[in-house]
C-alpha positions in Angstrom: 145.3 35.7 131.0 148.5 37.6 131.7 151.3 37.1 129.1 154.6 38.8 128.5 153.3 40.2 125.2 150.3 41.8 126.9 152.5 43.3 129.7 154.8 44.7 127.1 151.9 46.3 125.3 151.0 48.1 128.5 154.4 49.1 129.7 156.2 49.6 126.4 159.7 48.8 127.6 161.1 48.8 124.1 162.5 45.2 124.5 163.0 43.0 121.5 162.1 39.8 123.5 160.0 39.6 126.6 159.1 36.6 128.9 156.8 36.3 131.9 156.6 33.9 134.9 154.6 34.9 137.9 157.1 33.6 140.4 160.2 34.8 138.5 162.0 31.4 138.7 161.8 29.5 135.4 161.7 30.9 131.9 162.4 30.0 128.3 165.7 31.6 127.0 165.8 35.2 125.8 166.9 35.1 122.2 166.8 38.8 121.2 168.1 41.9 122.9 167.4 44.1 124.7 165.5 41.4 126.6 163.2 41.7 129.6 162.0 39.1 132.1 158.8 39.9 134.0 157.4 38.5 137.2 154.3 39.5 139.2 156.0 42.4 140.8 158.5 43.9 138.4 161.1 43.3 135.7 164.8 42.8 135.0 166.3 44.1 131.7 169.3 42.9 129.8 170.7 45.2 127.2 172.8 42.6 125.4 173.4 38.9 125.1 176.7 39.3 126.8 175.1 40.9 129.9 172.5 38.2 129.9 174.9 35.3 129.7 177.3 36.7 132.3 174.8 37.2 135.0 175.6 34.9 137.9 172.0 34.6 139.1 171.0 32.9 135.8 171.5 29.2 135.2 171.3 28.4 131.5 170.0 24.9 131.3 167.3 23.4 129.0 165.2 26.2 130.4 166.4 29.3 132.2 166.5 29.0 136.0 166.8 32.2 138.1 168.3 31.6 141.5 166.0 33.1 144.1 163.8 34.7 141.4 164.4 37.8 139.3 163.4 40.0 142.2 166.7 39.2 143.9 168.9 40.3 140.9 170.6 43.7 141.1 168.8 46.1 138.8 165.4 44.6 139.4 162.7 47.3 138.8 159.5 47.1 140.8 156.2 48.0 139.1 154.6 51.2 140.3 151.1 51.0 141.8 149.5 52.2 138.6 151.4 49.6 136.6 150.4 46.8 138.9 146.8 47.8 138.5 147.1 47.8 134.7 148.7 44.4 134.7 146.1 43.0 137.1 143.4 44.2 134.8 144.9 42.1 132.0 143.1 39.1 133.6 139.8 40.7 132.5 141.1 41.8 129.1 141.6 45.4 130.2 144.8 47.5 130.3 144.1 50.8 131.8 144.0 52.7 135.1 141.8 55.6 134.0 138.9 56.1 136.3 135.9 57.8 134.6 134.9 60.0 137.6 138.4 61.2 138.4 139.4 61.7 134.8 136.3 63.9 134.2 137.2 66.1 137.2 140.7 66.6 135.8 139.3 67.2 132.3 136.8 69.9 133.3 139.3 71.6 135.6 142.0 71.8 132.8 139.4 72.8 130.2 138.4 75.8 132.4 142.1 76.7 132.8 142.7 76.4 129.1 139.7 78.7 128.4 140.9 81.2 130.9 144.5 81.3 129.5 143.3 81.1 125.9 145.6 78.2 125.4 146.1 76.9 121.9 146.9 73.2 121.2 147.6 71.2 118.1 146.3 68.1 116.5 148.5 65.0 115.9 148.8 66.1 112.2 150.2 69.4 113.5 148.2 71.4 111.0 145.1 72.0 113.0 145.0 74.3 116.0 142.3 74.3 118.7 141.1 76.4 121.6 138.6 75.8 124.4 135.9 78.6 124.2 133.3 77.4 126.7 132.8 75.0 129.6 129.3 76.0 130.5 127.0 73.3 132.0 129.9 70.8 132.0 130.1 70.8 128.2 133.5 71.7 126.7 133.2 73.5 123.4 136.3 73.1 121.2 136.8 75.5 118.3 139.2 74.9 115.4 141.0 78.2 114.8 141.0 79.9 111.4 138.0 78.0 110.3 134.6 79.7 110.3 132.0 78.0 112.6 134.0 74.9 113.1 133.5 73.5 116.6 132.8 70.3 118.5 131.4 69.7 122.0 132.4 67.2 124.7 129.9 66.5 127.5 129.9 63.8 130.1 128.3 61.1 127.9 130.8 61.6 125.1 133.7 61.7 127.5 132.5 58.5 129.2 132.3 56.8 125.8 135.9 57.8 125.0 137.3 56.7 128.4 135.5 53.3 128.1 137.1 52.9 124.6 140.5 53.6 126.1 139.9 51.1 128.9 138.7 48.4 126.4 141.5 48.9 123.8 144.5 49.1 126.1 147.7 50.9 125.3 149.1 51.9 122.9 145.9 53.0 121.1 145.9 53.7 117.4 145.0 57.4 116.6 141.3 57.9 115.8 140.3 54.9 117.9 139.3 56.9 121.0 137.0 59.0 118.9 136.5 59.3 115.1 136.7 63.1 115.1 140.2 64.7 115.5 139.0 67.6 117.6 137.5 65.4 120.4 140.4 62.9 120.5 143.0 65.7 120.5 141.2 67.6 123.3 140.9 64.5 125.5 144.6 63.7 125.1 145.6 67.3 125.6 143.7 67.8 128.8 144.3 64.4 130.5 147.9 64.5 131.9 148.1 60.6 132.0 147.7 60.5 128.2 150.3 61.5 125.5 151.2 60.9 121.9 153.8 58.4 120.7 156.9 59.9 119.1 155.5 59.2 115.6 152.0 60.6 116.6 150.4 57.3 115.4 149.4 56.2 118.9 148.0 57.4 122.2 150.1 56.1 125.1 149.8 56.1 128.8 152.4 58.0 130.8 153.0 57.3 134.5 154.7 60.7 134.7 151.4 61.7 136.4 151.6 59.1 139.1 154.1 57.9 141.7 154.1 54.8 143.8 151.2 56.2 145.9 149.1 57.1 142.8 149.7 60.8 143.5 150.9 63.4 141.1 154.6 63.1 140.5 156.9 66.1 140.4 158.8 66.9 137.3 162.2 65.2 137.0 164.8 66.9 139.2 167.8 64.8 138.1 168.7 61.8 136.1 167.6 59.4 138.8 164.0 60.5 139.1 162.7 57.4 137.4 164.0 53.9 138.0 163.0 52.9 134.5 166.2 54.0 132.7 164.7 53.2 129.4 161.9 55.8 129.9 164.2 58.4 131.4 164.7 60.5 128.2 161.0 60.8 127.5 160.3 62.0 131.0 163.3 64.5 131.1 162.3 66.0 127.8 158.7 66.5 129.0 155.5 65.2 127.6 155.4 64.9 123.9 152.3 67.2 123.5 153.8 70.0 125.5 157.2 69.7 123.9 155.8 69.9 120.4 153.7 72.9 121.4 156.8 74.7 122.7 158.8 73.8 119.6 156.3 75.7 117.5 156.1 78.7 119.9 159.9 79.1 120.2 160.8 78.1 116.7 162.5 75.0 118.1 165.2 76.9 120.1 166.3 77.0 123.7 165.1 80.3 125.2 168.4 80.8 126.9 171.1 79.5 124.6 169.3 79.6 121.3 170.3 76.0 120.7 168.2 74.3 118.0 169.3 70.7 118.4 166.0 69.0 119.0 167.4 65.9 120.7 168.8 68.0 123.6 165.8 70.3 124.1 163.4 69.7 127.0 159.9 71.0 127.9 160.4 72.4 131.4 157.5 73.3 133.7 158.1 76.6 135.5 155.8 75.7 138.3 156.4 72.0 138.9 154.1 69.5 137.2 153.1 68.1 140.6 151.6 71.5 141.5 150.1 72.5 138.2 148.9 69.2 136.9 148.5 70.7 133.4 150.4 71.5 130.3 149.6 75.2 129.9 152.4 76.5 127.6 152.8 79.8 129.6 153.8 77.6 132.5 156.6 76.0 130.5 159.7 76.9 128.6 162.0 75.1 126.1 165.5 74.6 127.5 168.7 72.8 126.6 169.1 69.8 128.8 172.1 71.1 130.9 170.4 74.5 131.3 167.2 72.6 132.4 169.3 71.1 135.2 170.6 74.5 136.3 167.0 75.9 136.2 165.7 73.1 138.3 168.5 73.5 140.8 167.9 77.2 141.2 171.3 78.2 139.7 169.7 79.9 136.8 166.4 81.9 136.8 164.4 84.3 134.8 163.8 87.7 136.3 159.9 88.0 136.3 160.1 91.8 135.9 162.7 92.2 133.2 162.4 88.8 131.5 166.2 88.6 131.5 168.3 85.6 132.6 170.0 85.5 135.9 173.0 83.2 136.5 174.1 82.4 140.0 177.4 84.0 141.0 178.9 80.6 141.8 178.9 80.0 138.0 180.8 83.2 137.3 183.9 81.4 135.9 181.9 79.0 133.8 180.6 79.2 130.2 177.1 79.6 131.6 177.8 83.1 132.9 177.7 84.4 129.3 173.9 84.2 129.5 173.7 86.4 132.6 171.4 89.5 132.0 170.6 88.4 128.5 166.9 88.6 127.4 165.1 85.3 126.9 163.8 84.2 123.5 160.3 85.6 123.0 157.3 83.4 122.0 156.0 83.7 118.4 152.5 84.4 119.8 153.9 87.2 122.0 152.4 85.7 125.2 154.5 86.1 128.3 155.6 83.3 130.7 153.3 83.1 133.8 154.7 85.8 136.1 153.5 84.1 139.3 155.3 80.9 138.4 158.5 82.8 137.6 158.3 84.6 141.0 158.3 81.2 142.8 161.5 80.2 140.9 163.0 83.7 141.4 162.5 83.5 145.2 164.5 80.2 145.3 167.2 81.7 143.2 167.5 84.8 145.4 167.8 82.7 148.6 170.8 80.7 147.4 174.1 81.6 149.1 176.2 84.0 147.1 179.8 83.1 146.4 
């Protein structure tokens, strides 16, 4: 049975009170805010009691009557295809869109790339580091660094077990519920781009950053309107939690351009767009202050792939940003360089912009 509570568990809107009616016409009254009304196709959100009571489409009688249904109200947000699938599966007690076959292909592909790039990733406790050392015969070998002979393996059978647990449990999933060993669970969350950690690292959550309305890979956010769900915007703009935490450690929590160390305004920015790469390899990402992230995405600021120095477009010559022109970027603690091929793609865009 579909209920507002179950939908909220899947979508995690952050509302204090949620209500559901399939047709979107009649509800009980919202009592706590922010409040959300769901129907079969989407939602409407009210940040405050004042906003709720002043909406002319709502008739506050013994029950709440929505004239024409909530889908007619300005600000109504349609569910994405992946969200509709998750909600539909609630009828069968499920709350997931993860397909075992597709997820395995993504998992193996990213495992091979992580092995090739010698990518290091971190457990939720942030005191254990791991590395993929082998993907032979479709078995992923995960080694814990700085520990002698400490490794785990993930084959198809174990992976299938983990995905089925995810599908059975629904999101958010408490840490160590997907698999009892930290190494396996950390690896699966790391390599599957539709999974991420919650802010407090206590849960595994689903992120539709990997999907758009057609269930295709979505590009990284280009501006502040990339996602209609305003209440998820900050998470998406900052980048996936697992990648952002990785970059914080590699760059000592500082923007590679401005040296800013205010965590709340620092974003994990893919160099080659997420839509193209489909992975969270740290050499294909940098840590940028939010405004500089915007300039980087628009092509007004770039990193010279040969000199590893910052280039600021001449149209910004009279702005505060030009102080960064020709300055070296902050180096990673592990001494690895940013992916040169990815930087070249950005550099070409920068060079083709009209000069002022």
